[in-house]
N, C-alpha and C positions, 0 to 999 in steps of 0.2 A: 303700167299699161298707158299708153299715149291716148288722151281724149281730144279727138279732132275737135276745132272750133266751128260752132254753128252761127249762120248770121240769119236773122229773122227779120222781115219787115212785118209791121204790124200795121193794119188799116182799119180806120173807124169812118165807114162811110157817111158822106153827108153831100148834099147838093150845095149848099153856100160853102161849106167847109169839109174837106177831106182830111181827116187827121192821118198823117203816116208817120212811122219811126223806123229806125233800125236798130236793133240791138244785137249784140254779139255775146254768144255764150261760150266760154272757156272753161273748162273744169268747174262746171257747175256755177258759174259766177256770171251775171248779165251786166254788160256795160252798155250804156246808150250811147251810139255813134252820132245819132242824127234824130231830131223829131221838127215837125212843121205842119202847117195848115195850108194845103192848097186851096185857094181861094180865087174866085173869078168875079169879074164885074157883074154886079147884079143887073146892070143896064142892058147888057148883050142879050142875045137870044140862047135859048137852051142849047141848040147846036153849037153855037161858037164857044159857049160855056164849057160843054163836053168835050170839044176838041182841045180847047187851052188846058183843061185838067188832065185829059189823056196823053197830052204831050208832056207836062210837066212830071206825070206818073212814069211814063216811059223813060224819062231822063233819069228819075230817081233808081228806076232798075238798072239803068245802064252803069250809073255811077256806083251805086253800092253793091251791086251784084249779089243779092239776097239768094241763100239756097232755098229758103221755105218762106212762103207769104201766109200771114194768119190774117183772117178778116172778120169782123163781126157781121153776122146774120142779120138782115133786115127785119125791123120789126116797127112798123106803125099801123096806127089805127084811125087817126083823125083826118089828116090832110093827103087825100088820095093824089092829088096833083103833085105834091111834093115828093110822095112816096114813088110814084112813077119816075121822076126826075133822078132820084136816089137809085133806083133799081137800073135806070140806062147807064148812070155812072159806074155801078158795080158790075155791068156788063162789060163796060170798057175796060175796067181793072181787071177782070178775070181774063178777057180775050188778051191784054198784054202781058199779063203774066203768064198764061198758058203758051203765049206766041215764045216767049224765052224759055219754054219748058220747066218752068219752076213750079212745085207742087202748091196747091192751095189748100188750106184748111180753113174751116168755118166754125164759129163758136157764138153761140145764142148770147144774148145780154145777160141770161141767168147764169150761163156756164163762166162768163167773165166774173161776174159778181161773187159766184162761188169760190173760184179759184182765187181771186184777189182779196175779197172782204171775209172768206170762210161762211159766208151765206148767201143764197140765192136772191134774197131780197135786199142786198145791201143798198144804200144809198149812193148818189154819185158822189156825195162828200166823203163817205167812207171809203169807196173805192180809190177816190183821188188821194186821201191820206195814206192808204196801205201802199199806193204805187210809191210814194216819196219815201216809205219805209223800206221797200223791196229793192230798188234801184237808185243808184245815186244819180240826181238830176243836176246837171251844171248849170250854174245860175243862169238863167234866161227866164222871162216871161212867158208862159204858155198858155194857151186857151184849151178849153176844155177837150176839145175834139184831139188834141196831141197827147194829152194825159190818158184818154180813151185809148187811142192808138197804142200806147205803151202799154196799158191793162191787157189789150187784146195780145200782143206780142208776149207778155208775161207769162199769160194764160197758156199760150201755145207752149213756152218753154216748160212750163209746170207739166203739160200733157205729154211733151216727148220725153220727160224724165219719167214718167208712168209707164209709158210704152215700152221704151228702151228698158226699164227694170223688168218688166213682165215678158218681155219678147225681146233677149238679147241679141245683138248683131252677131251674126256668124262671121 
């Protein structure tokens, strides 16, 4: 049986740093093709920063042509102003993804921790340590947001395995 390759974009939303990655899954093995943090200038206005991040995200969609996009659901309690800016950026990410006709899947932080660290209360350090065990990361200094985006993509990959095994394709 020939199993098709699936290209997944993982997204860790953040206003200062938007973590993104592209993984490719072939015959049950994930390979990291790309990871980066989209950062904008803190001195620019919110609208300028959203526009810049949106343009960079659009270019990544064009360049890597993911078949599915997995994004971490927003969760914030303390800073409402930052939360609104992150929500605005998530809206742009979802708009651009939908514009390309790419399915979007959302996972809560607890779902990501459960899928990667095997329990929903896993620490950031535990998640990051497991990511490095689950997928080969080419030598490059990565910031937390990139690792988080990879964790989201791996979570989606695991969920796709479960869904496809319970509901086989016709």
